[in-house]
N, C-alpha and C positions, 0 to 999 in steps of 0.2 A: 728698605724697610718692608715696602709693600711685597717685594719678591720673596722675602724670608716668609711673610705670612702666607703667600700664596702657596709656596712649597710646603710649609708646615700643615695647611689645610689639605693639600693633595695626599700628604703622607697619612693623616688622620682618616681622610676617606677611604684610602687603599686600605688601611687596617681594619677599618669597619667592614668593607666588603670581604676581606679574607676571614674576619670574624664570621660574618653572615654565612659565607661558604663552608667554613668548618662545622658550623652548627647544622647546616643543611645536609651536608656529607654525613654527620654523625646520626641525624635523624633517619636518613635514607638507609644507611647500614643497619640501624636499630629494626626499622621496618622489614628490611629484607630478612634479617635473622628471625624476626617474630613470625613472618610468613614461612620461612624454612622450617622451623620448629613446629609450626601447627601443621605443616603438611606431612613431616615426619612422624608426628603423633597420630595423625590420622591414619596414615599407612600402617604404622604399628598397631592401631586399634583395629584395623581390618584383618591383620594377620593373626590376631589372637583368637583362640577358641573361647576363653573365658576372660572377660574384661577385668579391670582392677576392682570393680564394684560388684562382681559376681555374675554378670550376665553372660548367657552363652552365646557366642556369635556364631550362629548356625542357621541355615535355611533349608527347607525341604522343597525339592523340586519333582515335576513329574508325578504328583500325587494324583491318584484317580479320583473322580468326583464322588465316587460312593463312600470314599474315606471320609469325606466331609460331614456325612451323616453321623459319624461317630462323635462329632463335637456336639450335635444336637441331641443325641442319645444322653451324653454325659454334660447336660445343659448347666447343672448346678456348678460344676468345676470350670466351665466356659464363662459363666457370669462372674464368678469370684475372681477369675484371672484377667478379665478385661480391664482397661484402663478406666479411671475415674469418671473421665468425661463421658464415656458410654454408660456407665452406672447411672450417672445423673439424667442423662437422656433417657434411659430405660425407666427411670423413676418417674419423670414427667410424662413420659409418654404413656405409660401403664394406667396412671390415675386419670389424666385428661382424656385419654382414648376411651376408657371405660365409662367416664362421666357422659362423654359425648354419645357413644353407642347406646347407652341405656336412655339418655335424653331423647335420641331419636325413636326408640321404642315407646317411651311414655308419650311423646307427641303423636305417634301413629295412632295409639289407643284412644288418646283424647280427640283426635280429627275423626277417627272412624265412628266414634260415639256422638259425635256432634258437641263436644264440649267446649270449643273454641268460641263459637258464636251461639250459645245455647240460648232458647227463649226462656221466659220465665216458666217454672213448673217443670223444667226438663231434669231428669234424673241424670246426673253426673257420675262419672267414674273417678274423676279427679278434680278437685276444687282449685279455682284460680290458676288454671293453665290456659294462656291466650295465644300462645305462639311458641316457636322453637326456643326462644331465650328463656322463657319461664320454664318450659319442659327441661332444658339443661340445668336451670337452677335447682329444679325440683329433684333431678337426678343426683346432682351435687349433694343436696341436703340429705337425701335418702341414704347415700353411700358413707357419708361422713357422719352420719347421725346427728346433724345439726338440729333439725326440726324447728324452724322458726314459727311454725304454726299457720302461715298464711296459706300454704299449698299442702293438701293432705287428701288421703284416699277416703272415698265415701263408703266403701265396702259393698257397693251394689254391683260391682263387676268382679267376677272370679279370676279373670285374666290378670287384673292389676294386682291381686293378692299374690298369685303365682310369681309374677314378675318382680315383685317386692322382695320375696324370699330368694329368688335367684340372684338379684342384685346384692342382697345382703351378704350371702355367701360367697360370691365371687369378690366382692369388696374385702371381706375378711381374708380370704386366700392371698390377694394382692398385697394387702397389709402385712401379713405374716412372711410371704416371700421377700418383700423389699426390706423389711425390717432386719430379717435373718441375713440377707444378702449384705447389707451395710455393716452389720455387726461383724460377720465373717471376714469382711474386707478390711475393717479397722484392725482386727485382731489377728492378722496374718503373721505368721512367725517371721516372715522375711522382714517386716518392720522391726523387729527385735534384732535382726541380723545387722541393722543399720548402725548400732551401737557397738558393734565389734569392729575393730580396725586393725589393720595389718601395716607394717612398715612398708615404706614405699620401695625399699630395695632389700636385697639379700646380701649377705657377707660370708666370705670363706676365710676362716682363721684357724689358729690352733685352739683347742680347749681340751684341757687335761691330758695333754700328750697326743691328741689325736686331731686330725685335720677334720674339721666340721663346717658344714653350711648352716648358717643360722638365719632366722628370721624372728621378728618380734610381733606379738598380737596382744591387744590390750581390750578390756571390756570397760567401756565408758559409763556404765551403770554400776551402782553398789550392789544390786542384787546379782546374785550368782547364776552361772549356767551349771546345772547339775549333770554329772555323768559326761563331762566334756571329754572328747576324743579328737585328736589330730592326726591327720594322715596326708599323704601328697600322692600325686600322680605325675610322672614324667611323660610328656607326649612328644613324640618324634616320628619321623619317617625312617623305617628300617628296610632292609632286604632280607628276606627269607632265605632258607637254605636251599630252595627251589629257584631262587633269583627274581622272585616277585616282590614288588615293593609293598610294604605294609604302612599305609597312611594312618596317622594318629595311633601308633603303637603305644600301649600303656604299660609303664614300668612302675611298680610300687616304691614309694619312697617313705621310709620309716622315719618318724620324727620323734623326739624324746624331750624330756626336761630332766632336771636333776632328780625329780622324785617319781619318774617313770613316765608313762606315755597315755594311762588311762586315769579317769576321775581326777582331772586337773583342778587344783584349788586356784580358781580363776578370779581371785579378788584383786590382784594387781597385774600389772603387764608382765608377761612371760617371754622369755627368750627360748624358742624352740630350736633345736639342732638336729642335723642328721649327720652321722659319723661316716665320712668318706672313707670305706675300707675297700677291699678288692672286689667285693660284690656290688659295690655302688657304681651306678652309671657315671658318676662324676669321676671315678678314678682314672679315666682315660683322658682327662682335661687338664689344661694347665692355664697359667695365668694369662699367657699370650694367645691361646687357642679358644678360649671359652667364649670370647666375643664374637668368634667367627662360626660358632656351632649353631644349629638350627633345632631348637626344642622349647618346650614350654613347661614350666613347673607349676602345677596346679595344686594348691594347698587347701584342704577342706577342714573345718572344724564343725563337729556335731555337738549338740547339747540340748537341754531341757531347760526352758526358762523357769526360774524359780517362782514368779509372780503369776504366770498364766499356765505353768505345766504343759506347755506346747513344746513340741521338738522344732528345732530350727537348725539350719545348716548355713554356715558362711563359706564363702568361697573367694579366692583371689589367684592371681597367677603372677609368674614372673618369667621374663624372657631373658636371654643371655645378656642384653644391655642393662638389665636391672640387677645384675649379680656382680658385686664388687669383691674381687679376689684381693686378699691382704689387707682388709680392713675389719674394724671391730665397732660394735655400737657403743655409744656414750652410755655411762650409767644415768638413770632417770629417777631412782628411788632414794630419797634422803629421810631424815628424821629431823622433825622440828624440835625447838626447845620445850613445847608443850608436851611431847611425847607422841605426837601423831606421825604418821607416815606420809610423806608428800611425794607425788609423782609429777614430774617436770615433763610435759608432753612436747616442750620446745626442743628437747633432745631425743625424741621418739625415733625419728629416722635418721638422725645425725650419726655419722660414722667418722672414725680416725684411722689413719694407717697403722698397721702393726706388722712386726716381723712374722712372715709367713712362708712356707716352702713354695718354691715356684712351680712344681710339678707335683701333683697328687701321686702318680705312678712312682716316680722316683722317692718321694718321701716315704711311701710304703715300703718299697724295696729296701731302702737304707734302713729303716727301722727293724725290718724282718732280719736283715743280715746282722744288724747289732744285736738282736736277740739271740740268733743262732750262735754268733761268737761268744755271747755272754753265757749261754748255756754250756758250751764246749768248754769253756775256761773253769766252770765249776764241777767238771766230771772228775771223778776220782777222789782219793783221801791220802794226803801225805802220811808217809810212814817215817817217823823220826829215826827209827833203828835201822833204816836201809843205809848201806855204805856204798859208795860208788868207787869202783876199782878200775884200774887201766888194764885193758887187754891188748896184748901183743899180737897184731894182725899177721905176723909171720909165723906164728906158731900153728901147725897143722893138727888140730884136735881129731882128726879123723883117722890117724895113725894108731894101730893096735899095738 
């Protein structure tokens, strides 16, 4: 009996150890897969020219030092485009720096006039300034027009009046500049572009008898984009006729919707499509070769925000690994019982496999040949009065 219990306990401990090993092995594989996917994503992000959120992955090298002065000449655009942390740092530095500098000037005036330790009957330039701290407080009160009433000019020194006017003007300029900078940065059109989203992938399938590349775009706000236009650029490295490589050669890609390509009614998600015809750069690709191509499809959407009347542009890109051949998007628009139209964004980027030609070139050639045969079969008109007679080939009709 004791031996049976010992064997049973050994079996249970062995099973437990195997279970722990299986769980550990599964966790190790999960971690390895996560690290591999992260490395692949970072590598793909480096190779993109335009990221999925629209930022351009490009840097400038060997720029001459005098070219950096162009940023100082265009200082307003430089301040608007810098990050928020630097804007806040500039805001704090501008005000505290101006208070401190003018505080030093007020302190120097008070010290030169002997106001810090003035005896009775001394004519002061500034009342109640006894050191650098009180001079700084007087500068802050003057520029922000607080005016507590404890420290004030006496009017007996002309230099203090001039310095008061100069500080008031400089303080007003700093206030206007910082308020305008913050307002301009908050109302940047690129913030409106954050509410425009594209599908994660593009698909290639048949649409109305034509092979098309399709993408989806949605406006997350109920306000419209006026005068919206959609277009694309295919970026790839090509070889010129002289044998020289052309890096980032741009080819125009025309996108359409069922209602046209200009002035889109952008109230609900739209499916944009590019017809793959003989002039399309995708005509030379096939389902098994598109993943091995090296190109980047950059899609642009331009429009004017209805609420702010500011122009904005939304950008995204698709690489060959993000183009699914033989798939179609799931429907996302339905109608509720209350009569409202409902958009299900859970299916926004979901796709399903559909029957699609394997090769664009073969499909185009087959369709053209069928069209030609169809045209040839319709040539001529049948004559019901025409009679067919048999001709004897042995008869020589050339004899006279």
